[in-house]
C-alpha positions, 0 to 999 in steps of 0.5 A: 567337697559336697556329698549328697546321699539319696535313698528315698524309699530304699532299705538300708540293705540296698546300701550294704552291697557286695563289693565283688561284682561277678566276672567271667574268667577271660572277659575284658570288661570295662575300660582297660579290662576287668581290673582296669589296669590294662594287663592281660594274661595271654600267650602267642599274641601276634607282633605284626599285622597288616592287610594280609597278615594275622587278621582273623576277621574285620567288621566295618562299624556304623560310625566313629568312636574313641571307646575301647571294645569290651568282651563279655562271654561270647560277645564283643561290644563297642560304641560309635557315633554318626551323622555329625562331625564325621568329617573335618571338611563337612561336619554336617548338622548336629540334628543328625547326630546318632549314637550306636551300640554294636554287639558282635560274636567275638569269634566270627565278627557276626552281628548279634544286635545293634542299637541306635540312640537319639542324643539329647541336644544340643551337644557340644558343638564340633569345631575343627582342630584338636576338638575333631579328635574326640567325638561323641562315643569316647566312654568305654562300656562295662558289664557285670556278665548279665547286663551292659552299661553305657555312658553317653554324656548328657544323653545319659547312662543306659543299661541293656541286657546282653540280648540288647533289651533296654532295662533303664536309662538315667540322666547324670547332668546336662553339661557339655565341654568342647573336649567332649565326655570320655570317662568310663563307668565302674561297677562296684557290687550293686552300684554303677559309679559314674564320673559325671564331671563334664555333665554335672561336676559330680561323681555319682553312685547308681543302683545298677538294677534300676538306675536310681541315684544312691549318692552324689559327690559334688565339686568333681571338676575338669576330670576326664579320667575313669574311677578305679576300685582298690581293695585294702585291709581297711576296706574298699576305695574308689580312686579318681585322678583329679586336677591337683588332687588324688582322692579316694571315696567310699563306694557305698556312700561317696564320702571322701576317705583320703586325698593328697596333692595330685597332678599340678594342672587345671584339668586331668585326663589319665585314669589311675591304676592300682597294683596291690595297695598302691595307686599310680597316677600320671598326667598334666602338661608339666608331666607328673607321676605320683605313687600313693599307698591306699588305706589312709584317711584325711590328708595323706600327703605326709603319711602315704605319698611314696614318691613324685616324679617329673615324667608323665603324659597328658592323656594316656594312662600307664600300665604296671608290669613286673615292678615297672610303669610303662606309658607313651607320651601323647605328643612327644613320641617318647616311651617311658619306663619308671621303677614303680617302687622308687619313681626312678626313671629307667628309660625315656626313648623316642619311638621311630618313626614319629607316631604323632598323637597317641591318646590310647592307653598301653595294653600289656600282655605276653611280655609286650606293650601294645599302643595305638597312635591316632594316625600312624599305626600300632607300636609294639614294644617289649616289657624290658625295663632296662632299655626300650625295645621297639618290636614292630610298627603295624598299619593297614594300607587300606584303612588309615582312619583315626584310632584313639581306643586301647587294645582289648585282649581275650583268648590270646587274641587282640581286638583293635578298633578305629573310626572305620572298623574293628579287627580281631588279630591273631596268628593265621 
């Protein structure tokens, strides 16, 4: 794996960064929240909702998107695309493609500001079938509480302040893929770490203040997952779920710290999660799960791999709750629970009615699991490791648009987005 350190004109102090990014208590920043594990502290969340039940506000969006919403202070931010590939029957012309950033008041849904971004063309060309389920706004933004960071594939990475003023934009590669670009950026102290596997087969560390490239690790191929940060006694690691390989990198230099055999497939979509000093990853068409103790060096197959299991999902990521891993299979309509200590299968049960495709990842809070299917509503399960308890299936009769995003939870409220609108859900 090739690595390139790029520090022209920079003092060494730039590289000796604080690895603790500022965070506001209660915010939901980045893919699956500030810790990127999809777990929220909340109480009294609604179990059911509909057109006439438990909707506190709704805001129609200017376009489609698979990115999840984030919440920073009083602001909710989500990305969209429009003008191209909005319809299977009439996809239109690529020249009309636009990307949007929408910033709303999290309490009322009032618009603070919106930005429209012209794409760098040509983008990946739309084709019908499964390609139509992805789109051009799949990466979830992140924030350090002062600035907003957005990844838009070959169009680049953008930084805005929270009032919508653009601070910088940088290119991370010109590659495209028919499956689109979906990885979400990760803040680690003064660095923004970007999985640019689709754009340039690279993992890249950018100076979050300027967008200047600090380091680049190459040979990062066919990986659609997002990197996660691990705090260990040995230091800090950024872990990425790669095809046939789970690997950790030094966040200040991009140097690989350890690796082991990973998901046995030629591409990987799910992001890993971390609990204490253990990384859990699932993925692959053969459906695999793996648990690895962090902090190792070099090849850790014999020393740090705790278990492997023949259960997984090819798209969605897992969640850790009370010593157990939970997730929903992307196409089989099956809910899984594994013992996190041993990898033992606790249950493998079919959802009802059949959900169809599920590309969103589970969000857990208040003893419940929230997962959104693409076309057939939101499934709510209890976090019971002994048996599957399906509590509800919720859908809007007036809005049947596609949903690929994961639920965000802040201030005991659920934020749910689909291709048409974003909803704030709570008891009313």
